[in-house]
N, C-alpha and C positions, 0 to 999 in steps of 0.2 A: 523164769523170765528175767532177763537182764534189765537193770535200771539204766535209763539214759541220764547222762551227766552233762553239765554245761560249764564252760569257762566264760566269764563275763568281765566287762570293764564298766566301771561307774565313774562318771564325771562328778567331781565335788564342786560345791559352790565357789571355792577359791580357784577352780580350774585344774586342780590336780586330778590324776587318774588313779583309780584303785582297781586291781585285778584280783579276781577270786574264782572259785568253782563251787558248784553245788549240784544236787540232784533235784532240787525244788526251787526254781528261780523266784517265784512269787513269794513264797515263805521267806526266802533269804533276803529279798528286797525289803520286805516289811521289817525284818530283824534289823537290817542296816538303818532304815529310817527311824526306828524306835531307839537306836543306840544300843541294842543288845547283840549286834553282830560283831564285826571286826573292830578291834581297838582303834585302828587308824581312823575309822569312820565315826568314832565318838568325837574326835578332835576336828575332823574335816567333814562337814555335813554333806551327805550325798544329795546330788541334784537330779541326775538321770542315769539310767542304764543305757549306755551308748553302743555297746557291742555285746553280742552273745553268739557262742559257737557250740553246737551240739556235738557231743562225743559219746562213744559207745560204752564207756565205763569210767569208774573213779580214777583208775590208774592213768588212763589217757587224758582225762581232764586235769589231773595234777601235773602231768608232764607238760601239757599245753600251757597251763597257768604259769609254771616256772619259766617256760620259753618266752612267753609274752612279758613277764616281769623283767627279763633281761633286755628287752627292747628299749631304745631311747624313747623319749616322749614323742619325738617327731615320727618315729616308726609306728608307735601306737596310734597316733593321730591318723596316719596313712591307712592303717588297718581299719580303724573306725570308719573313715571316709569311704573306703572301698566296700564296706559291708552293707551300706545303705540302710542301717537300722535307724 
């Protein structure tokens, strides 16, 4: 059985956006909130998960994460707005 993976965007308390990927969204969110996840989120407190996209495997999630990270902040905001999360 294949694992489902997710690419997500978190809005930080300072308004910045963090993009990541995981196979377990809830666990990863808790890691970020506790400061044991990404280094960036230790310095920029996570406020809310504002975007999530389901993907078939880790490879696809990593490719999508990289793609989104190349977006301008305006394009990320547009993606968030169109998702309705």
